Legacy VTK file of the C-alpha trace (Angstrom):
# vtk DataFile Version 3.0
C-alpha trace
ASCII
DATASET POLYDATA
POINTS 455 float
-43.636 8.178 -4.294
-45.682 10.402 -1.999
-46.033 7.479 0.393
-42.438 8.152 1.522
-43.337 11.490 3.026
-46.705 10.207 4.268
-44.994 7.334 6.108
-43.272 9.973 8.181
-39.756 11.105 8.945
-40.073 9.916 12.543
-40.810 6.367 11.374
-37.886 6.412 8.958
-35.578 7.799 11.642
-36.720 5.142 14.124
-35.990 2.387 11.613
-32.571 3.898 10.808
-31.624 4.060 14.483
-32.940 0.547 15.092
-30.686 -0.731 12.314
-27.633 1.058 13.775
-27.379 3.524 10.865
-25.691 5.978 13.202
-23.429 8.988 12.945
-21.886 11.141 15.638
-22.484 14.861 15.198
-19.870 17.546 15.751
-21.327 18.356 19.178
-20.970 14.707 20.230
-24.658 13.765 19.999
-25.829 10.798 17.930
-28.252 10.823 15.026
-29.041 8.673 12.008
-26.563 8.940 9.134
-27.741 10.692 5.948
-29.616 8.054 3.942
-31.864 7.518 0.973
-35.431 6.291 1.377
-35.480 5.180 -2.279
-32.827 2.617 -3.349
-30.799 2.968 -6.559
-32.024 0.856 -9.523
-29.533 -1.467 -11.215
-29.807 -4.219 -13.830
-28.480 -7.763 -13.500
-26.087 -7.019 -16.335
-24.525 -4.117 -14.431
-24.279 -6.184 -11.254
-22.378 -8.819 -13.204
-20.069 -6.180 -14.689
-19.234 -4.715 -11.276
-18.532 -8.125 -9.780
-16.420 -9.212 -12.769
-14.107 -6.218 -12.306
-13.366 -6.828 -8.620
-10.723 -9.530 -8.995
-8.711 -8.145 -11.955
-8.618 -4.623 -10.469
-7.460 -5.887 -7.076
-4.881 -8.079 -8.797
-3.718 -5.111 -10.867
-3.270 -3.004 -7.755
-1.347 -5.838 -6.093
0.978 -6.270 -9.063
1.642 -2.530 -9.192
2.295 -2.455 -5.436
4.781 -5.311 -5.841
6.816 -3.273 -8.331
8.586 -0.658 -6.210
10.772 0.464 -9.128
7.636 1.296 -11.131
6.150 3.255 -8.219
9.365 5.235 -7.791
9.569 5.965 -11.521
6.002 7.252 -11.644
5.880 9.110 -8.325
9.347 10.576 -7.841
8.516 13.804 -9.702
5.425 14.229 -7.523
7.390 13.443 -4.372
9.693 16.417 -4.970
6.717 18.805 -4.919
4.272 17.001 -2.619
5.866 16.535 0.783
3.218 14.018 1.919
3.766 11.695 -1.048
7.505 12.248 -0.682
7.458 11.023 2.911
5.459 7.885 2.032
7.728 7.094 -0.912
10.914 7.590 1.112
9.483 5.374 3.851
8.719 2.666 1.293
12.379 2.784 0.213
13.791 2.425 3.713
15.298 -0.912 4.699
12.855 -2.921 6.830
14.462 -6.020 8.347
11.233 -7.132 10.058
8.754 -6.507 7.245
6.171 -9.267 6.760
5.882 -10.844 3.310
2.090 -11.142 3.662
-0.106 -8.511 2.040
-3.713 -7.941 3.080
-5.652 -5.280 1.217
-9.211 -4.016 1.418
-10.126 -1.993 -1.643
-13.181 -0.261 -3.029
-13.552 0.498 -6.705
-16.127 3.244 -7.303
-18.215 3.550 -10.473
-20.798 5.696 -12.177
-23.253 4.017 -14.517
-22.864 5.304 -18.080
-25.484 7.602 -19.570
-27.002 4.809 -21.661
-27.455 2.685 -18.525
-25.509 -0.249 -19.978
-21.926 0.196 -18.797
-19.647 1.504 -16.061
-17.042 4.225 -15.687
-14.555 3.895 -12.857
-14.328 7.020 -10.703
-11.429 5.876 -8.531
-9.817 2.901 -6.816
-9.560 3.323 -3.047
-6.789 1.477 -1.218
-6.944 3.223 2.180
-10.134 5.309 2.289
-12.414 2.291 1.677
-14.920 3.127 4.385
-18.564 2.190 5.085
-17.934 -1.555 5.192
-20.161 -1.718 8.271
-22.978 0.713 7.545
-23.393 -0.282 3.883
-24.801 -3.651 4.897
-27.194 -2.078 7.395
-28.970 -0.201 4.593
-30.434 -3.445 3.238
-32.160 -4.177 6.546
-33.460 -0.614 6.672
-34.842 -0.762 3.113
-36.506 -4.131 3.747
-38.548 -2.702 6.612
-39.058 0.732 5.067
-40.271 -0.914 1.857
-42.864 -2.841 3.838
-44.042 0.340 5.549
-44.429 2.040 2.161
-45.875 -1.049 0.422
-42.920 -1.294 -1.989
-42.092 -4.643 -3.626
-38.344 -4.144 -3.927
-35.979 -6.874 -5.111
-32.995 -5.605 -3.141
-29.457 -6.699 -4.012
-28.052 -8.549 -0.960
-25.152 -6.830 0.771
-23.061 -7.869 3.768
-19.503 -6.635 3.208
-18.570 -6.746 6.878
-18.849 -10.543 7.045
-16.561 -11.101 4.071
-14.013 -8.605 5.373
-14.083 -10.008 8.931
-13.572 -13.536 7.589
-10.390 -12.423 5.855
-9.170 -10.674 9.003
-9.593 -14.006 10.779
-7.697 -15.805 8.006
-4.783 -13.347 8.238
-4.726 -13.515 12.046
-4.305 -17.273 11.775
-1.413 -16.816 9.366
0.302 -14.350 11.712
-0.055 -17.016 14.423
1.021 -15.103 17.550
-0.972 -15.901 20.722
-3.027 -13.017 22.146
-2.187 -10.719 19.242
-4.783 -8.110 18.282
-5.910 -5.884 15.436
-4.912 -2.231 15.687
-7.300 0.308 14.139
-5.474 3.520 13.203
-8.124 6.203 13.706
-8.676 9.943 13.656
-9.487 11.859 16.794
-13.139 12.947 17.043
-14.165 10.397 14.410
-17.794 11.015 13.369
-18.088 7.794 11.374
-17.115 5.672 14.367
-20.157 3.370 14.230
-19.141 2.103 10.800
-15.840 1.066 12.385
-17.486 -0.416 15.470
-19.615 -2.741 13.327
-16.424 -4.326 11.968
-14.955 -4.375 15.466
-17.997 -6.331 16.698
-17.682 -8.785 13.797
-14.037 -9.357 14.707
-14.919 -9.857 18.390
-17.436 -12.520 17.335
-14.521 -14.318 15.675
-12.397 -14.094 18.804
-10.220 -11.176 17.698
-9.534 -8.249 19.999
-9.336 -4.702 18.588
-7.470 -1.709 19.996
-7.763 1.811 18.608
-5.075 4.495 18.429
-4.079 7.543 16.415
-0.740 7.777 14.620
0.301 10.264 17.299
-0.432 7.751 20.064
1.414 4.992 18.201
4.407 7.298 17.813
4.387 8.154 21.507
3.586 4.770 23.031
4.433 2.158 20.387
7.630 0.116 20.259
9.242 -2.784 18.431
9.835 -6.046 20.313
11.541 -8.740 18.250
10.050 -7.048 15.200
6.499 -7.010 16.545
4.623 -3.720 16.827
3.627 -3.433 20.474
1.192 -0.880 21.864
0.105 -0.965 25.502
1.696 -4.444 25.814
-0.423 -5.755 22.945
1.113 -7.163 19.752
-0.598 -5.806 16.649
-0.855 -8.666 14.178
-2.784 -6.457 11.732
-2.755 -2.663 11.542
-5.879 -1.396 9.782
-5.734 2.189 8.557
-8.927 4.180 8.971
-6.807 7.345 9.061
-3.532 8.523 7.594
-4.660 9.422 4.065
-4.614 13.194 4.666
-1.389 15.224 4.843
-2.433 16.915 8.097
-2.516 13.503 9.773
1.232 13.178 9.171
2.090 16.786 9.962
3.972 16.089 13.209
7.151 14.125 13.808
5.318 12.032 16.405
2.703 10.932 13.841
5.468 10.140 11.362
7.262 8.100 13.980
4.047 6.133 14.447
3.802 5.545 10.692
7.461 4.504 10.594
7.046 2.039 13.476
4.200 0.370 11.610
6.211 0.142 8.391
9.299 -1.261 10.137
7.469 -3.979 12.074
6.052 -7.386 11.206
2.481 -6.128 11.560
0.436 -6.716 8.420
-0.714 -3.262 7.324
-4.038 -2.728 5.599
-2.869 -1.257 3.300
0.912 -1.529 3.286
2.887 1.447 2.031
3.260 0.254 -1.529
-0.430 -0.597 -1.861
-1.268 2.868 -0.527
1.034 4.466 -3.107
-0.419 2.286 -5.872
-3.760 3.960 -5.177
-2.594 7.478 -6.028
-4.300 9.362 -8.830
-1.048 9.435 -10.806
-0.937 5.646 -10.880
-4.616 5.531 -11.876
-3.754 7.884 -14.725
-0.772 5.913 -16.114
-2.713 2.652 -15.912
-5.135 3.930 -18.536
-2.314 3.292 -21.036
-2.547 -0.153 -22.713
1.260 -0.299 -22.864
1.532 0.142 -19.107
-1.260 -2.339 -18.407
0.655 -4.973 -20.358
3.305 -4.874 -17.652
0.794 -6.241 -15.142
-2.159 -8.008 -16.825
-2.832 -10.434 -19.669
-4.798 -9.418 -22.766
-8.132 -10.734 -21.507
-7.819 -8.870 -18.185
-6.740 -5.688 -19.981
-9.787 -5.772 -22.263
-12.062 -6.160 -19.254
-10.682 -3.343 -17.082
-10.064 -0.849 -19.906
-13.749 -0.821 -20.762
-14.418 0.694 -17.339
-11.576 3.241 -17.306
-12.481 6.884 -17.791
-10.117 9.160 -19.739
-7.450 10.604 -17.439
-4.605 12.951 -18.358
-1.680 14.799 -16.896
-1.981 18.566 -17.272
0.634 18.471 -20.030
-0.724 15.570 -22.091
-1.548 16.451 -25.686
-5.142 15.463 -26.468
-7.597 15.769 -29.317
-10.196 18.296 -28.223
-12.775 20.192 -30.286
-11.034 19.196 -33.516
-7.511 20.231 -32.556
-4.530 18.949 -30.598
-3.920 20.928 -27.421
-2.681 20.369 -23.872
-5.203 18.816 -21.517
-4.840 21.856 -19.244
-5.735 24.162 -22.145
-8.825 22.055 -22.883
-9.864 22.261 -19.230
-9.429 26.027 -19.195
-11.549 26.253 -22.342
-14.359 23.958 -21.127
-13.851 23.132 -17.434
-17.323 21.594 -17.160
-15.998 18.599 -19.098
-13.307 17.763 -16.535
-12.583 17.060 -12.873
-9.212 18.154 -11.481
-7.904 15.759 -8.831
-4.892 15.925 -6.491
-2.917 12.865 -5.331
-5.322 12.103 -2.492
-7.884 9.565 -1.339
-10.893 10.324 0.798
-12.722 12.941 -1.276
-13.301 16.620 -0.718
-10.181 17.810 -2.555
-11.351 17.778 -6.179
-11.939 20.896 -8.287
-14.866 21.462 -10.637
-16.108 23.986 -13.219
-14.825 27.530 -12.754
-12.538 26.449 -9.896
-10.606 24.340 -12.422
-10.082 27.299 -14.724
-8.926 29.564 -11.911
-6.529 26.941 -10.548
-4.996 26.229 -13.939
-4.577 29.919 -14.726
-2.632 30.527 -11.512
-0.842 27.186 -11.088
2.957 27.263 -10.733
5.108 25.060 -12.957
6.359 22.980 -10.013
2.748 22.226 -9.022
1.557 20.893 -12.357
2.512 17.293 -11.611
0.446 17.301 -8.401
-2.852 16.978 -10.301
-4.522 14.866 -12.938
-7.453 15.790 -15.170
-10.261 13.283 -15.526
-13.187 13.474 -17.892
-16.318 14.628 -16.078
-18.754 11.743 -15.803
-22.489 12.332 -16.006
-24.433 9.255 -14.820
-28.200 8.762 -15.232
-30.390 11.022 -13.088
-33.247 9.592 -11.006
-36.010 10.938 -8.844
-35.014 10.208 -5.267
-36.125 10.635 -1.694
-33.587 11.167 1.088
-33.412 12.073 4.756
-30.949 14.031 6.881
-31.523 15.054 10.495
-35.051 13.557 10.351
-36.028 15.807 7.456
-37.263 14.194 4.228
-36.523 15.772 0.864
-37.227 14.904 -2.770
-35.012 15.718 -5.743
-33.058 14.653 -8.825
-30.160 12.419 -7.788
-27.226 10.379 -9.081
-25.505 7.425 -7.427
-21.910 6.219 -7.171
-21.516 2.463 -6.642
-18.464 1.025 -4.919
-17.441 -2.627 -5.005
-15.454 -3.841 -1.986
-12.715 -6.387 -2.520
-10.299 -8.295 -0.278
-6.932 -9.735 -1.253
-4.280 -11.765 0.581
-0.926 -12.430 -1.025
2.430 -13.807 0.052
5.002 -12.194 -2.187
3.896 -12.830 -5.766
1.454 -15.576 -4.807
-2.149 -14.456 -4.440
-3.910 -16.587 -1.826
-7.321 -14.870 -1.692
-8.942 -12.393 -4.080
-12.679 -11.859 -4.041
-15.481 -9.304 -4.005
-17.313 -8.753 -0.751
-20.294 -6.452 -0.950
-20.921 -2.927 -2.155
-21.466 0.684 -1.130
-23.920 3.123 -2.726
-23.576 6.866 -2.174
-26.322 9.032 -3.626
-26.258 12.821 -3.997
-28.264 15.568 -5.645
-27.385 15.616 -9.329
-25.973 19.156 -9.264
-23.742 18.505 -6.223
-20.044 18.064 -7.012
-18.878 16.155 -3.950
-20.519 12.980 -2.642
-18.900 12.247 0.722
-21.391 11.128 3.372
-19.393 12.109 6.455
-18.531 15.454 4.864
-22.221 16.281 4.471
-22.843 15.886 0.731
-23.897 12.296 0.062
-26.451 9.804 1.357
-26.050 6.120 2.125
-28.101 3.865 -0.119
-28.563 0.313 -1.409
-29.365 -1.293 -4.772
-32.666 -2.572 -6.137
-32.951 -4.713 -9.256
-34.584 -3.139 -12.303
-35.196 -4.224 -15.893
-33.622 -1.111 -17.403
-31.833 2.078 -16.383
-33.536 5.122 -17.864
LINES 1 456
455 0 1 2 3 4 5 6 7 8 9 10 11 12 13 14 15 16 17 18 19 20 21 22 23 24 25 26 27 28 29 30 31 32 33 34 35 36 37 38 39 40 41 42 43 44 45 46 47 48 49 50 51 52 53 54 55 56 57 58 59 60 61 62 63 64 65 66 67 68 69 70 71 72 73 74 75 76 77 78 79 80 81 82 83 84 85 86 87 88 89 90 91 92 93 94 95 96 97 98 99 100 101 102 103 104 105 106 107 108 109 110 111 112 113 114 115 116 117 118 119 120 121 122 123 124 125 126 127 128 129 130 131 132 133 134 135 136 137 138 139 140 141 142 143 144 145 146 147 148 149 150 151 152 153 154 155 156 157 158 159 160 161 162 163 164 165 166 167 168 169 170 171 172 173 174 175 176 177 178 179 180 181 182 183 184 185 186 187 188 189 190 191 192 193 194 195 196 197 198 199 200 201 202 203 204 205 206 207 208 209 210 211 212 213 214 215 216 217 218 219 220 221 222 223 224 225 226 227 228 229 230 231 232 233 234 235 236 237 238 239 240 241 242 243 244 245 246 247 248 249 250 251 252 253 254 255 256 257 258 259 260 261 262 263 264 265 266 267 268 269 270 271 272 273 274 275 276 277 278 279 280 281 282 283 284 285 286 287 288 289 290 291 292 293 294 295 296 297 298 299 300 301 302 303 304 305 306 307 308 309 310 311 312 313 314 315 316 317 318 319 320 321 322 323 324 325 326 327 328 329 330 331 332 333 334 335 336 337 338 339 340 341 342 343 344 345 346 347 348 349 350 351 352 353 354 355 356 357 358 359 360 361 362 363 364 365 366 367 368 369 370 371 372 373 374 375 376 377 378 379 380 381 382 383 384 385 386 387 388 389 390 391 392 393 394 395 396 397 398 399 400 401 402 403 404 405 406 407 408 409 410 411 412 413 414 415 416 417 418 419 420 421 422 423 424 425 426 427 428 429 430 431 432 433 434 435 436 437 438 439 440 441 442 443 444 445 446 447 448 449 450 451 452 453 454
């Protein structure tokens, strides 16, 4: 392992930059993104498990998204307390005479490996914050060269999610079938992870598809409907791909909301559409852990497969068996907060509560706020010795990894036309770090290497 530090941070940084593993810093300068020098070990059995879950989970999300009555039933109590969810739900209920029947979704299901190294626990299912499609594939090229420098004989797991995703964009563009139409990327201002997005943009350009970028504010100010088409700067947006819009502050102004409404009321094919976005809330993830609810959407074989990966998730007021007695989940979390994670109805990370913060939040929480959170069992994956690099500085420590499986789905109404896995994302962090977001400064981009066992 010492050969990693001996090989030199400058060499590793050069290879990262050469492979376009880039991130923009807050001051506008460019550096390599935080990355691991040592890939995450995984067995063939676990690879097969991850890939086998991609299709049924994407299909489950699609079926849930197709059932607006179910979404309203599950989310209406949250919508009264959470203004952001309330706006999205009300928008989903509005009449939309120009709405397209096609659905195109890009998802990422994130997992921790179980302690025994033989199974998986799902952390969450991302329907809108499924980022790193571009940079994830670049890590393989980095590790190939870095492994040669360090004389490592790694059997890396191939990964090229951007190609699979771009192919589906091309397929959907052909179905939209409007000459000179483009793809609209909905983006945040001052985006630091812009190079991840540009990699997909380049892949689309190679397939003859033009991309324009705009914030929700800009769409609200400059967008318009022409014969049902969403038009921005005289360009028809065949597909609107959300790389922003999953945080409440991004919909804080009426102009941003007008932009979101224009998208929803047009024929543009949103990735995701409103109902798919809502189907990815933590509340829906929680109710889908119930076998009775799953039977509404999947057959028995599919249920058996996905339930094996589901972690235990509760509302604050669920009665659970804990330490030999039946108590509310919130009482259990106050008693032993280290056994839980408290999550709000959000995607994108950075909002979860851990340890003593859970206890303090539950002690002070108001009754009308209780339905805004779910409690999930705290997952403790296997710990490995790892080497990472940030800002050209190499470090060594005990780490854990979260593995995300990308999936793409196209459907027309109830008919699913395409549903397949397309690459993976690995985010590694120090084992005692709660959050794992790369852009937020906690996690490190990684790839997978085949191993006989996970110890």
